[in-house]
C-alpha positions as YAML, in Angstrom:
chain: A
units: angstrom
residues:
- id: 1
  name: MET
  ca: [-2.88, 38.20, 3.32]
- id: 2
  name: SER
  ca: [-3.86, 35.34, 5.03]
- id: 3
  name: LYS
  ca: [-1.19, 32.90, 6.74]
- id: 4
  name: VAL
  ca: [-2.18, 28.87, 5.51]
- id: 5
  name: VAL
  ca: [-0.55, 25.81, 6.41]
- id: 6
  name: VAL
  ca: [-1.24, 23.42, 4.66]
- id: 7
  name: VAL
  ca: [-0.42, 19.31, 6.37]
- id: 8
  name: GLY
  ca: [0.51, 17.06, 3.62]
- id: 9
  name: GLY
  ca: [3.37, 17.21, 0.75]
- id: 10
  name: GLY
  ca: [1.38, 14.84, -1.47]
- id: 11
  name: VAL
  ca: [-0.40, 15.95, -4.86]
- id: 12
  name: ILE
  ca: [-3.60, 17.45, -3.00]
- id: 13
  name: GLY
  ca: [-1.68, 19.57, -0.43]
- id: 14
  name: LEU
  ca: [0.51, 20.98, -3.33]
- id: 15
  name: PHE
  ca: [-2.36, 22.27, -5.86]
- id: 16
  name: SER
  ca: [-3.89, 23.52, -2.49]
- id: 17
  name: ALA
  ca: [-0.93, 25.55, -1.94]
- id: 18
  name: TRP
  ca: [-1.02, 26.45, -5.88]
- id: 19
  name: PHE
  ca: [-4.08, 27.89, -5.79]
- id: 20
  name: LEU
  ca: [-4.13, 29.43, -2.47]
- id: 21
  name: ALA
  ca: [-1.24, 30.99, -3.17]
- id: 22
  name: LYS
  ca: [-2.71, 32.21, -6.59]
- id: 23
  name: LYS
  ca: [-5.19, 34.17, -4.37]
- id: 24
  name: GLY
  ca: [-2.11, 35.92, -2.16]
- id: 25
  name: ALA
  ca: [-2.36, 33.85, 0.30]
- id: 26
  name: GLU
  ca: [1.19, 33.13, 2.35]
- id: 27
  name: VAL
  ca: [1.67, 29.02, 2.45]
- id: 28
  name: THR
  ca: [3.59, 26.80, 3.93]
- id: 29
  name: VAL
  ca: [3.86, 23.25, 3.71]
- id: 30
  name: ILE
  ca: [4.82, 20.63, 5.97]
- id: 31
  name: ASP
  ca: [5.09, 16.96, 5.96]
- id: 32
  name: LYS
  ca: [6.04, 14.04, 8.44]
- id: 33
  name: GLY
  ca: [8.60, 12.78, 5.16]
- id: 34
  name: ASP
  ca: [11.05, 14.80, 2.92]
- id: 35
  name: PHE
  ca: [8.53, 15.52, -0.23]
- id: 36
  name: SER
  ca: [9.66, 12.49, -2.00]
- id: 37
  name: ASP
  ca: [7.85, 9.62, -1.67]
- id: 38
  name: GLY
  ca: [3.99, 8.54, -1.07]
- id: 39
  name: CYS
  ca: [0.84, 7.94, -3.34]
- id: 40
  name: SER
  ca: [1.94, 10.90, -4.99]
- id: 41
  name: TYR
  ca: [4.98, 9.63, -6.60]
- id: 42
  name: GLY
  ca: [4.43, 5.74, -6.73]
- id: 43
  name: ASN
  ca: [0.83, 5.82, -8.85]
- id: 44
  name: ALA
  ca: [0.09, 4.60, -12.08]
- id: 45
  name: GLY
  ca: [-0.29, 8.67, -12.92]
- id: 46
  name: LEU
  ca: [-3.65, 8.38, -14.80]
- id: 47
  name: ILE
  ca: [-6.38, 10.88, -15.29]
- id: 48
  name: VAL
  ca: [-9.21, 9.19, -15.11]
- id: 49
  name: PRO
  ca: [-12.85, 10.32, -16.07]
- id: 50
  name: SER
  ca: [-13.53, 6.80, -16.74]
- id: 51
  name: HIS
  ca: [-13.46, 5.91, -13.34]
- id: 52
  name: VAL
  ca: [-17.71, 7.38, -12.71]
- id: 53
  name: VAL
  ca: [-18.43, 4.00, -10.77]
- id: 54
  name: PRO
  ca: [-17.05, 4.36, -7.04]
- id: 55
  name: LEU
  ca: [-14.86, 1.81, -5.10]
- id: 56
  name: ALA
  ca: [-17.80, 1.48, -2.90]
- id: 57
  name: SER
  ca: [-20.11, -0.99, -5.48]
- id: 58
  name: PRO
  ca: [-21.15, -4.27, -5.37]
- id: 59
  name: GLY
  ca: [-18.26, -5.63, -7.98]
- id: 60
  name: MET
  ca: [-15.90, -4.14, -5.28]
- id: 61
  name: LEU
  ca: [-17.48, -5.49, -2.27]
- id: 62
  name: LYS
  ca: [-17.89, -9.10, -4.26]
- id: 63
  name: LYS
  ca: [-14.31, -9.25, -5.26]
- id: 64
  name: GLY
  ca: [-13.18, -8.36, -1.99]
- id: 65
  name: VAL
  ca: [-15.27, -11.39, -0.34]
- id: 66
  name: LYS
  ca: [-14.32, -13.53, -3.24]
- id: 67
  name: ASN
  ca: [-10.82, -13.07, -2.21]
- id: 68
  name: LEU
  ca: [-10.86, -13.08, 1.47]
- id: 69
  name: PHE
  ca: [-8.36, -15.38, 2.22]
- id: 70
  name: ASN
  ca: [-5.97, -14.92, -1.22]
- id: 71
  name: SER
  ca: [-2.90, -13.55, -0.16]
- id: 72
  name: SER
  ca: [-2.13, -13.32, -4.18]
- id: 73
  name: SER
  ca: [-5.34, -11.71, -5.43]
- id: 74
  name: ALA
  ca: [-5.39, -7.73, -6.54]
- id: 75
  name: VAL
  ca: [-7.79, -7.02, -3.74]
- id: 76
  name: GLY
  ca: [-7.54, -7.85, -0.19]
- id: 77
  name: PHE
  ca: [-9.07, -7.09, 3.15]
- id: 78
  name: ARG
  ca: [-7.56, -6.87, 6.47]
- id: 79
  name: PHE
  ca: [-9.95, -7.88, 9.66]
- id: 80
  name: ALA
  ca: [-8.74, -7.00, 12.95]
- id: 81
  name: PRO
  ca: [-10.50, -5.91, 16.11]
- id: 82
  name: GLU
  ca: [-10.11, -2.41, 15.64]
- id: 83
  name: LYS
  ca: [-12.61, -0.01, 16.09]
- id: 84
  name: ASP
  ca: [-12.34, 2.52, 13.23]
- id: 85
  name: LEU
  ca: [-11.27, -0.20, 10.70]
- id: 86
  name: ILE
  ca: [-14.69, -2.14, 11.28]
- id: 87
  name: ARG
  ca: [-17.01, 0.87, 11.49]
- id: 88
  name: TRP
  ca: [-15.24, 1.54, 7.57]
- id: 89
  name: TYR
  ca: [-16.19, -1.87, 6.76]
- id: 90
  name: LEU
  ca: [-19.75, -1.38, 7.99]
- id: 91
  name: LYS
  ca: [-20.15, 1.74, 6.13]
- id: 92
  name: PHE
  ca: [-18.50, 0.37, 3.31]
- id: 93
  name: VAL
  ca: [-20.95, -2.53, 3.18]
- id: 94
  name: SER
  ca: [-24.24, -0.62, 3.63]
- id: 95
  name: VAL
  ca: [-23.68, 1.90, 0.60]
- id: 96
  name: ALA
  ca: [-21.93, -0.67, -1.57]
- id: 97
  name: ASN
  ca: [-24.77, -0.75, -3.71]
- id: 98
  name: GLU
  ca: [-26.22, -0.16, -7.21]
- id: 99
  name: ARG
  ca: [-28.21, 3.09, -6.08]
- id: 100
  name: HIS
  ca: [-24.90, 4.59, -4.33]
- id: 101
  name: VAL
  ca: [-23.38, 3.70, -7.73]
- id: 102
  name: ARG
  ca: [-26.21, 5.84, -9.47]
- id: 103
  name: ASN
  ca: [-26.20, 8.37, -7.60]
- id: 104
  name: SER
  ca: [-22.14, 9.01, -7.60]
- id: 105
  name: ILE
  ca: [-21.92, 8.40, -11.29]
- id: 106
  name: HIS
  ca: [-22.36, 12.07, -12.14]
- id: 107
  name: ILE
  ca: [-20.69, 13.46, -9.07]
- id: 108
  name: LEU
  ca: [-17.21, 11.78, -9.59]
- id: 109
  name: LYS
  ca: [-17.38, 12.61, -13.54]
- id: 110
  name: GLU
  ca: [-18.61, 15.87, -13.28]
- id: 111
  name: LEU
  ca: [-15.67, 16.13, -10.23]
- id: 112
  name: SER
  ca: [-12.86, 14.34, -12.30]
- id: 113
  name: LEU
  ca: [-13.81, 16.48, -16.16]
- id: 114
  name: PHE
  ca: [-13.35, 19.74, -14.20]
- id: 115
  name: SER
  ca: [-9.89, 18.53, -12.72]
- id: 116
  name: LYS
  ca: [-8.89, 17.50, -16.17]
- id: 117
  name: ASP
  ca: [-9.66, 20.68, -17.69]
- id: 118
  name: LEU
  ca: [-7.67, 22.58, -14.57]
- id: 119
  name: PHE
  ca: [-4.70, 20.09, -15.98]
- id: 120
  name: SER
  ca: [-5.09, 20.95, -19.16]
- id: 121
  name: GLU
  ca: [-5.20, 24.75, -18.59]
- id: 122
  name: ILE
  ca: [-2.13, 24.78, -16.24]
- id: 123
  name: LYS
  ca: [0.28, 23.07, -18.78]
- id: 124
  name: THR
  ca: [-1.36, 25.38, -21.65]
- id: 125
  name: SER
  ca: [-0.77, 28.43, -19.62]
- id: 126
  name: GLY
  ca: [2.95, 27.35, -19.67]
- id: 127
  name: GLU
  ca: [3.01, 28.00, -15.44]
- id: 128
  name: LEU
  ca: [4.09, 24.14, -15.17]
- id: 129
  name: ASP
  ca: [6.09, 22.03, -17.26]
- id: 130
  name: PHE
  ca: [5.28, 18.35, -17.66]
- id: 131
  name: PRO
  ca: [4.71, 16.09, -19.96]
- id: 132
  name: LEU
  ca: [0.53, 15.50, -20.29]
- id: 133
  name: TRP
  ca: [-0.39, 12.38, -22.61]
- id: 134
  name: LYS
  ca: [-4.15, 12.33, -24.09]
- id: 135
  name: ASN
  ca: [-4.15, 8.92, -25.52]
- id: 136
  name: GLY
  ca: [-7.10, 7.72, -24.13]
- id: 137
  name: LEU
  ca: [-6.64, 5.00, -21.63]
- id: 138
  name: LEU
  ca: [-7.41, 0.85, -22.79]
- id: 139
  name: MET
  ca: [-9.60, -1.11, -20.77]
- id: 140
  name: LEU
  ca: [-8.35, -4.84, -21.77]
- id: 141
  name: TYR
  ca: [-9.66, -8.24, -20.68]
- id: 142
  name: GLN
  ca: [-8.96, -12.11, -21.15]
- id: 143
  name: SER
  ca: [-11.76, -13.72, -19.48]
- id: 144
  name: GLU
  ca: [-15.35, -14.07, -20.88]
- id: 145
  name: GLY
  ca: [-16.68, -12.69, -17.03]
- id: 146
  name: THR
  ca: [-14.34, -9.19, -16.86]
- id: 147
  name: GLY
  ca: [-15.22, -8.55, -20.64]
- id: 148
  name: ALA
  ca: [-19.19, -8.55, -19.02]
- id: 149
  name: ASP
  ca: [-18.40, -6.64, -16.20]
- id: 150
  name: LEU
  ca: [-16.30, -4.22, -18.50]
- id: 151
  name: GLN
  ca: [-19.56, -3.66, -21.01]
- id: 152
  name: GLU
  ca: [-21.59, -2.92, -18.69]
- id: 153
  name: GLU
  ca: [-19.27, 0.01, -17.68]
- id: 154
  name: ALA
  ca: [-18.68, 1.14, -20.92]
- id: 155
  name: LYS
  ca: [-22.90, 1.14, -21.08]
- id: 156
  name: ILE
  ca: [-22.69, 3.49, -18.02]
- id: 157
  name: ALA
  ca: [-19.63, 6.00, -18.84]
- id: 158
  name: ARG
  ca: [-21.32, 5.98, -22.45]
- id: 159
  name: ASP
  ca: [-24.75, 7.17, -20.87]
- id: 160
  name: ALA
  ca: [-22.84, 9.64, -18.35]
- id: 161
  name: GLY
  ca: [-21.68, 11.38, -21.74]
- id: 162
  name: LEU
  ca: [-18.27, 9.85, -21.82]
- id: 163
  name: LYS
  ca: [-16.64, 8.32, -25.43]
- id: 164
  name: VAL
  ca: [-15.79, 4.77, -25.26]
- id: 165
  name: ASP
  ca: [-15.08, 2.06, -28.10]
- id: 166
  name: GLU
  ca: [-15.13, -1.70, -28.13]
- id: 167
  name: LEU
  ca: [-12.35, -3.06, -29.15]
- id: 168
  name: SER
  ca: [-11.56, -6.32, -30.80]
- id: 169
  name: LEU
  ca: [-8.41, -8.41, -30.26]
- id: 170
  name: ALA
  ca: [-7.71, -7.03, -34.29]
- id: 171
  name: ASP
  ca: [-8.04, -3.63, -32.77]
- id: 172
  name: ILE
  ca: [-5.85, -3.96, -29.83]
- id: 173
  name: LEU
  ca: [-3.32, -5.50, -31.96]
- id: 174
  name: GLN
  ca: [-3.22, -2.06, -34.23]
- id: 175
  name: LEU
  ca: [-2.43, -0.49, -30.99]
- id: 176
  name: GLU
  ca: [-0.37, -2.61, -29.34]
- id: 177
  name: PRO
  ca: [0.96, -4.59, -31.73]
- id: 178
  name: ASP
  ca: [2.87, -6.80, -29.46]
- id: 179
  name: ALA
  ca: [-0.06, -7.70, -27.22]
- id: 180
  name: LYS
  ca: [-0.17, -11.86, -26.54]
- id: 181
  name: PRO
  ca: [-3.00, -13.17, -28.65]
- id: 182
  name: ASN
  ca: [-4.84, -14.48, -25.58]
- id: 183
  name: VAL
  ca: [-5.91, -10.77, -24.96]
- id: 184
  name: ALA
  ca: [-9.60, -11.15, -25.64]
- id: 185
  name: GLY
  ca: [-10.67, -7.61, -26.00]
- id: 186
  name: GLY
  ca: [-10.62, -4.24, -24.57]
- id: 187
  name: PHE
  ca: [-12.74, -0.59, -24.70]
- id: 188
  name: LEU
  ca: [-10.63, 2.59, -25.55]
- id: 189
  name: TYR
  ca: [-11.61, 5.57, -23.14]
- id: 190
  name: HIS
  ca: [-11.15, 8.39, -25.09]
- id: 191
  name: SER
  ca: [-11.77, 10.76, -21.84]
- id: 192
  name: ASP
  ca: [-8.98, 9.72, -20.14]
- id: 193
  name: ASN
  ca: [-5.15, 11.67, -20.26]
- id: 194
  name: HIS
  ca: [-1.81, 10.31, -18.40]
- id: 195
  name: LEU
  ca: [1.33, 11.92, -16.90]
- id: 196
  name: ASN
  ca: [4.46, 11.50, -15.35]
- id: 197
  name: PRO
  ca: [3.77, 12.01, -11.31]
- id: 198
  name: ASN
  ca: [7.19, 12.02, -10.46]
- id: 199
  name: VAL
  ca: [7.93, 14.72, -12.97]
- id: 200
  name: LEU
  ca: [4.69, 16.51, -12.39]
- id: 201
  name: MET
  ca: [5.64, 16.44, -8.42]
- id: 202
  name: ASN
  ca: [9.31, 17.60, -8.68]
- id: 203
  name: VAL
  ca: [8.14, 20.30, -11.02]
- id: 204
  name: LEU
  ca: [5.43, 21.71, -9.40]
- id: 205
  name: LYS
  ca: [7.17, 21.46, -5.75]
- id: 206
  name: HIS
  ca: [10.17, 23.50, -7.28]
- id: 207
  name: THR
  ca: [7.73, 26.12, -8.93]
- id: 208
  name: LEU
  ca: [6.16, 26.52, -5.74]
- id: 209
  name: GLN
  ca: [9.79, 27.26, -4.14]
- id: 210
  name: GLU
  ca: [10.02, 29.33, -7.03]
- id: 211
  name: LYS
  ca: [6.50, 31.63, -5.91]
- id: 212
  name: GLY
  ca: [7.70, 31.69, -2.33]
- id: 213
  name: ILE
  ca: [5.87, 29.31, -1.17]
- id: 214
  name: VAL
  ca: [7.90, 27.41, 1.75]
- id: 215
  name: PHE
  ca: [8.49, 23.65, 2.65]
- id: 216
  name: LYS
  ca: [9.12, 21.84, 6.18]
- id: 217
  name: PRO
  ca: [9.65, 18.51, 6.05]
- id: 218
  name: ASN
  ca: [10.22, 15.92, 8.63]
- id: 219
  name: CYS
  ca: [7.69, 17.78, 10.50]
- id: 220
  name: GLU
  ca: [5.13, 15.34, 12.24]
- id: 221
  name: VAL
  ca: [2.27, 17.07, 13.39]
- id: 222
  name: LYS
  ca: [1.98, 16.21, 17.63]
- id: 223
  name: LYS
  ca: [-0.99, 18.37, 18.49]
- id: 224
  name: ILE
  ca: [-2.98, 21.05, 17.07]
- id: 225
  name: GLN
  ca: [-4.04, 23.66, 19.36]
- id: 226
  name: ILE
  ca: [-7.39, 25.00, 19.35]
- id: 227
  name: GLU
  ca: [-9.07, 28.27, 21.35]
- id: 228
  name: SER
  ca: [-12.68, 28.36, 20.88]
- id: 229
  name: ASN
  ca: [-14.04, 27.20, 17.91]
- id: 230
  name: LYS
  ca: [-10.40, 27.97, 15.67]
- id: 231
  name: ALA
  ca: [-6.95, 26.12, 15.22]
- id: 232
  name: VAL
  ca: [-4.49, 28.52, 16.24]
- id: 233
  name: ARG
  ca: [-1.01, 26.57, 16.05]
- id: 234
  name: ILE
  ca: [0.52, 23.24, 15.37]
- id: 235
  name: GLU
  ca: [2.95, 21.71, 17.46]
- id: 236
  name: THR
  ca: [5.82, 19.19, 15.72]
- id: 237
  name: GLU
  ca: [8.68, 17.26, 16.39]
- id: 238
  name: ASN
  ca: [10.88, 20.32, 15.38]
- id: 239
  name: GLU
  ca: [9.04, 23.46, 15.27]
- id: 240
  name: ASP
  ca: [5.62, 25.07, 15.68]
- id: 241
  name: PHE
  ca: [3.55, 26.65, 13.28]
- id: 242
  name: ASP
  ca: [0.98, 29.49, 13.54]
- id: 243
  name: PHE
  ca: [-1.28, 30.38, 11.12]
- id: 244
  name: ASP
  ca: [-4.91, 31.60, 10.33]
- id: 245
  name: GLU
  ca: [-6.11, 28.78, 7.92]
- id: 246
  name: LEU
  ca: [-5.39, 25.53, 8.06]
- id: 247
  name: VAL
  ca: [-5.34, 22.69, 5.58]
- id: 248
  name: ILE
  ca: [-5.62, 19.01, 6.19]
- id: 249
  name: ALA
  ca: [-4.57, 16.78, 3.29]
- id: 250
  name: ALA
  ca: [-2.54, 14.44, 5.04]
- id: 251
  name: GLY
  ca: [-3.60, 11.12, 2.70]
- id: 252
  name: MET
  ca: [-4.45, 8.54, 5.15]
- id: 253
  name: TRP
  ca: [-3.02, 10.22, 8.07]
- id: 254
  name: SER
  ca: [-5.50, 12.70, 8.03]
- id: 255
  name: ARG
  ca: [-8.12, 10.54, 10.04]
- id: 256
  name: GLU
  ca: [-5.58, 10.44, 13.19]
- id: 257
  name: LEU
  ca: [-4.99, 13.89, 12.65]
- id: 258
  name: LEU
  ca: [-9.01, 14.59, 12.81]
- id: 259
  name: ASN
  ca: [-9.25, 12.28, 15.73]
- id: 260
  name: GLN
  ca: [-7.04, 15.18, 17.71]
- id: 261
  name: LEU
  ca: [-10.15, 17.19, 17.03]
- id: 262
  name: HIS
  ca: [-12.90, 14.67, 18.14]
- id: 263
  name: THR
  ca: [-13.76, 14.80, 14.22]
- id: 264
  name: LYS
  ca: [-13.99, 11.46, 12.21]
- id: 265
  name: ILE
  ca: [-13.77, 10.38, 8.48]
- id: 266
  name: ASP
  ca: [-14.37, 6.91, 7.57]
- id: 267
  name: VAL
  ca: [-11.07, 6.92, 5.90]
- id: 268
  name: GLN
  ca: [-9.07, 3.34, 5.47]
- id: 269
  name: PRO
  ca: [-5.55, 2.55, 3.94]
- id: 270
  name: GLY
  ca: [-5.56, 0.87, 0.43]
- id: 271
  name: LYS
  ca: [-2.24, -0.45, -0.04]
- id: 272
  name: GLY
  ca: [-0.69, -1.01, -3.51]
- id: 273
  name: TYR
  ca: [2.21, -1.61, -5.10]
- id: 274
  name: SER
  ca: [4.46, -0.67, -8.51]
- id: 275
  name: PHE
  ca: [7.58, -0.55, -10.10]
- id: 276
  name: VAL
  ca: [8.94, 0.95, -13.29]
- id: 277
  name: VAL
  ca: [11.11, -1.25, -16.12]
- id: 278
  name: ASN
  ca: [12.18, -0.77, -19.67]
- id: 279
  name: PRO
  ca: [10.47, -3.71, -21.25]
- id: 280
  name: SER
  ca: [12.35, -5.45, -24.08]
- id: 281
  name: SER
  ca: [8.68, -4.57, -26.54]
- id: 282
  name: PRO
  ca: [7.62, -0.76, -26.43]
- id: 283
  name: ILE
  ca: [4.27, -0.15, -24.49]
- id: 284
  name: HIS
  ca: [2.12, 2.98, -26.66]
- id: 285
  name: TYR
  ca: [-1.30, 2.94, -24.10]
- id: 286
  name: PRO
  ca: [-1.85, 3.75, -20.47]
- id: 287
  name: ALA
  ca: [-3.97, 0.36, -20.43]
- id: 288
  name: LEU
  ca: [-6.11, -1.12, -17.07]
- id: 289
  name: LEU
  ca: [-5.39, -4.59, -17.35]
- id: 290
  name: SER
  ca: [-8.61, -5.80, -16.25]
- id: 291
  name: ASP
  ca: [-8.67, -9.11, -14.98]
- id: 292
  name: VAL
  ca: [-6.03, -9.10, -12.80]
- id: 293
  name: ASN
  ca: [-6.53, -5.03, -11.86]
- id: 294
  name: LEU
  ca: [-3.06, -3.61, -13.09]
- id: 295
  name: ALA
  ca: [-2.16, -0.36, -14.03]
- id: 296
  name: VAL
  ca: [0.11, 0.07, -16.96]
- id: 297
  name: THR
  ca: [1.33, 3.62, -17.84]
- id: 298
  name: PRO
  ca: [3.98, 4.77, -20.12]
- id: 299
  name: LEU
  ca: [6.10, 7.18, -18.87]
- id: 300
  name: GLY
  ca: [8.26, 8.81, -21.55]
- id: 301
  name: ASN
  ca: [11.99, 7.30, -23.08]
- id: 302
  name: GLY
  ca: [10.77, 3.65, -22.90]
- id: 303
  name: ALA
  ca: [10.23, 3.35, -19.05]
- id: 304
  name: VAL
  ca: [6.80, 2.00, -18.26]
- id: 305
  name: ARG
  ca: [5.16, 1.87, -14.35]
- id: 306
  name: PHE
  ca: [3.28, -1.36, -13.59]
- id: 307
  name: GLY
  ca: [0.87, -1.01, -10.73]
- id: 308
  name: GLY
  ca: [-1.58, -3.12, -8.75]
- id: 309
  name: GLY
  ca: [-2.88, -4.15, -5.57]
- id: 310
  name: MET
  ca: [-5.46, -3.26, -3.00]
- id: 311
  name: GLU
  ca: [-5.14, -4.11, 0.23]
- id: 312
  name: VAL
  ca: [-7.98, -2.50, 2.24]
- id: 313
  name: GLY
  ca: [-6.90, -1.75, 6.31]
- id: 314
  name: HIS
  ca: [-3.26, -2.16, 5.89]
- id: 315
  name: LYS
  ca: [-1.02, 0.25, 7.60]
- id: 316
  name: ASP
  ca: [2.53, -1.94, 7.73]
- id: 317
  name: TYR
  ca: [5.37, -1.23, 4.64]
- id: 318
  name: LYS
  ca: [5.91, -4.82, 4.45]
- id: 319
  name: ILE
  ca: [5.81, -6.10, 0.78]
- id: 320
  name: ASN
  ca: [3.64, -9.04, 0.39]
- id: 321
  name: LYS
  ca: [5.60, -10.94, -2.10]
- id: 322
  name: ARG
  ca: [2.75, -12.93, -3.35]
- id: 323
  name: ARG
  ca: [1.01, -10.21, -4.90]
- id: 324
  name: VAL
  ca: [3.67, -8.64, -6.62]
- id: 325
  name: GLU
  ca: [4.90, -11.81, -7.89]
- id: 326
  name: LYS
  ca: [1.42, -11.65, -9.02]
- id: 327
  name: ILE
  ca: [1.32, -8.52, -10.63]
- id: 328
  name: ILE
  ca: [4.93, -9.59, -13.03]
- id: 329
  name: LYS
  ca: [3.34, -13.22, -13.45]
- id: 330
  name: SER
  ca: [-0.10, -10.72, -15.34]
- id: 331
  name: VAL
  ca: [2.44, -8.47, -17.10]
- id: 332
  name: GLY
  ca: [3.32, -11.23, -18.96]
- id: 333
  name: GLU
  ca: [-0.44, -12.95, -19.49]
- id: 334
  name: PHE
  ca: [-0.88, -9.47, -21.31]
- id: 335
  name: TYR
  ca: [2.41, -8.53, -23.03]
- id: 336
  name: PRO
  ca: [5.99, -10.26, -23.48]
- id: 337
  name: SER
  ca: [7.44, -8.80, -20.63]
- id: 338
  name: GLU
  ca: [7.80, -11.00, -18.34]
- id: 339
  name: LYS
  ca: [10.82, -12.97, -18.67]
- id: 340
  name: GLN
  ca: [12.71, -9.38, -18.64]
- id: 341
  name: ILE
  ca: [10.62, -8.67, -15.45]
- id: 342
  name: GLU
  ca: [13.12, -9.41, -12.90]
- id: 343
  name: ILE
  ca: [12.53, -6.70, -9.92]
- id: 344
  name: LYS
  ca: [15.04, -6.32, -6.94]
- id: 345
  name: GLU
  ca: [12.98, -5.81, -3.29]
- id: 346
  name: LYS
  ca: [14.21, -2.38, -3.46]
- id: 347
  name: GLN
  ca: [12.97, -1.23, -7.10]
- id: 348
  name: ILE
  ca: [8.90, -1.99, -5.43]
- id: 349
  name: TRP
  ca: [6.92, 0.76, -4.16]
- id: 350
  name: GLN
  ca: [4.81, 0.62, -1.96]
- id: 351
  name: GLY
  ca: [1.74, 3.15, -0.37]
- id: 352
  name: HIS
  ca: [-1.52, 3.90, 1.51]
- id: 353
  name: ARG
  ca: [-4.15, 5.52, -0.64]
- id: 354
  name: PRO
  ca: [-6.70, 7.14, 2.10]
- id: 355
  name: CYS
  ca: [-9.99, 5.54, 1.16]
- id: 356
  name: SER
  ca: [-12.88, 6.83, 1.67]
- id: 357
  name: PHE
  ca: [-15.68, 4.08, 3.09]
- id: 358
  name: ASP
  ca: [-17.84, 5.49, -0.19]
- id: 359
  name: GLY
  ca: [-15.61, 5.93, -2.56]
- id: 360
  name: LEU
  ca: [-15.42, 10.14, -2.39]
- id: 361
  name: PRO
  ca: [-13.10, 12.55, -1.43]
- id: 362
  name: TYR
  ca: [-13.41, 14.55, 1.40]
- id: 363
  name: ILE
  ca: [-13.32, 18.07, 0.39]
- id: 364
  name: GLY
  ca: [-14.35, 20.90, 2.82]
- id: 365
  name: ARG
  ca: [-14.47, 22.51, 6.31]
- id: 366
  name: VAL
  ca: [-14.58, 20.51, 9.28]
- id: 367
  name: PRO
  ca: [-18.18, 21.84, 10.88]
- id: 368
  name: LYS
  ca: [-17.31, 22.30, 14.76]
- id: 369
  name: PHE
  ca: [-14.37, 24.47, 13.65]
- id: 370
  name: GLN
  ca: [-13.78, 28.44, 11.58]
- id: 371
  name: ASN
  ca: [-10.76, 28.04, 9.93]
- id: 372
  name: ILE
  ca: [-9.72, 24.00, 9.47]
- id: 373
  name: TYR
  ca: [-10.15, 22.63, 5.92]
- id: 374
  name: VAL
  ca: [-9.49, 18.82, 5.02]
- id: 375
  name: GLY
  ca: [-8.68, 17.13, 1.66]
- id: 376
  name: THR
  ca: [-8.41, 13.54, 1.42]
- id: 377
  name: GLY
  ca: [-10.22, 9.84, 0.95]
- id: 378
  name: HIS
  ca: [-9.52, 10.17, -2.62]
- id: 379
  name: SER
  ca: [-8.52, 6.75, -2.85]
- id: 380
  name: MET
  ca: [-6.73, 5.72, -6.24]
- id: 381
  name: MET
  ca: [-7.83, 8.89, -7.86]
- id: 382
  name: GLY
  ca: [-5.87, 11.39, -5.66]
- id: 383
  name: VAL
  ca: [-3.85, 12.60, -9.22]
- id: 384
  name: THR
  ca: [-6.57, 13.02, -10.97]
- id: 385
  name: LEU
  ca: [-8.47, 14.50, -8.71]
- id: 386
  name: GLY
  ca: [-5.51, 16.95, -7.33]
- id: 387
  name: PRO
  ca: [-6.16, 20.45, -9.16]
- id: 388
  name: VAL
  ca: [-9.89, 20.36, -8.39]
- id: 389
  name: THR
  ca: [-9.40, 19.87, -4.62]
- id: 390
  name: GLY
  ca: [-6.81, 22.50, -4.09]
- id: 391
  name: LEU
  ca: [-9.27, 24.70, -6.37]
- id: 392
  name: LEU
  ca: [-12.64, 23.93, -4.51]
- id: 393
  name: LEU
  ca: [-10.35, 24.03, -1.10]
- id: 394
  name: SER
  ca: [-8.87, 27.76, -1.67]
- id: 395
  name: GLU
  ca: [-12.63, 29.11, -3.22]
- id: 396
  name: LEU
  ca: [-13.60, 27.82, 0.46]
- id: 397
  name: ILE
  ca: [-10.84, 29.13, 2.14]
- id: 398
  name: SER
  ca: [-11.15, 32.83, 0.17]
- id: 399
  name: GLY
  ca: [-14.80, 33.16, 1.05]
- id: 400
  name: GLU
  ca: [-16.05, 32.69, -2.57]
- id: 401
  name: ARG
  ca: [-18.70, 30.61, -3.87]
- id: 402
  name: THR
  ca: [-17.10, 27.08, -4.65]
- id: 403
  name: SER
  ca: [-17.29, 25.85, -8.52]
- id: 404
  name: LEU
  ca: [-18.98, 22.66, -7.25]
- id: 405
  name: ASP
  ca: [-21.40, 21.93, -4.77]
- id: 406
  name: LEU
  ca: [-19.56, 20.11, -1.98]
- id: 407
  name: LYS
  ca: [-22.61, 18.24, -0.80]
- id: 408
  name: ALA
  ca: [-21.47, 14.99, -1.67]
- id: 409
  name: PHE
  ca: [-17.79, 15.55, 0.10]
- id: 410
  name: ARG
  ca: [-18.97, 16.85, 3.19]
- id: 411
  name: ILE
  ca: [-17.39, 15.93, 6.37]
- id: 412
  name: GLY
  ca: [-19.09, 13.66, 9.00]
- id: 413
  name: ARG
  ca: [-21.50, 12.07, 6.13]
...
């Protein structure tokens, strides 16, 4: 039985532990925190095969340039004379084109649909008890320009084989009777599901512990010891860990760990915000308010999570009040909820999504080493791609043929 250490207690790390344990590995999961926070907890909880256009696209590049000096915009880019940040921008610009989008559509669709199926299989099996809603995803818009962009994205999705319905305001009001009449229209993606990420993570942790997986909180990695071309030990603030195989799934901090090994991955944090409220008027469907890049997720029992913002390159934990105020205002433009939302700073969650330069995750073995594997760079699709990433890494470590070709996700690309 192989002994595996997984660095990172988010959804990627825990699903890696899940599938490794199924293959008979002895797994220890370590994390710099206490396994209670991070992007896997504060995200929107959307499972989105609809997202076949990668983050590195002409549309995202246009948004970034347009809102360069607007601190309240949904998308913002930080500029600083930092080598890794400049390198990321240069590589991002080099691939943010139509050719890259075309080449990525099938790859992202195949990856996310596989992961969606794994969620359903795990739920149906009864091994994990978490709510999984299969209501699709609404993409709503107000402006003609945003509507035209969504029309183009819908065509791309349909051409890729996904079912998408175009909705008029009347159609939307059938689904969401309390939506405001200034919503011009939208699209319903039948491919998408959603869940409560906090419930998923807590159930996943509890079940893994019952299966004998060891959790070690507050263990920030200080050094990875190497002998020949293998990692043999991790030194942390609290204790050291020996292992046969090492999985690095530490979100945006994965890059720093790999820097120790003189291995480059081009990942930058994409900072975002969210908060949970109980609106006076019910919201039935998960949605993306596309004009303002805002996610809306019903979590059950009347609770709704609103989340948005993409501050690329921002590593700090300061709350940008203008962006949060913009999120609150934007909610009121689509739903009759703004006056009922009074958010205190302690209610605002913030997190740093690990964004790869090309919008595709890093999944694979580190080329220079026999026993180091990486799963990170999932941008805003960490929950969507958690199960499939965990499965693929477990197959690699077990020496099996992987269920999908990993060339597009290779380390060092």
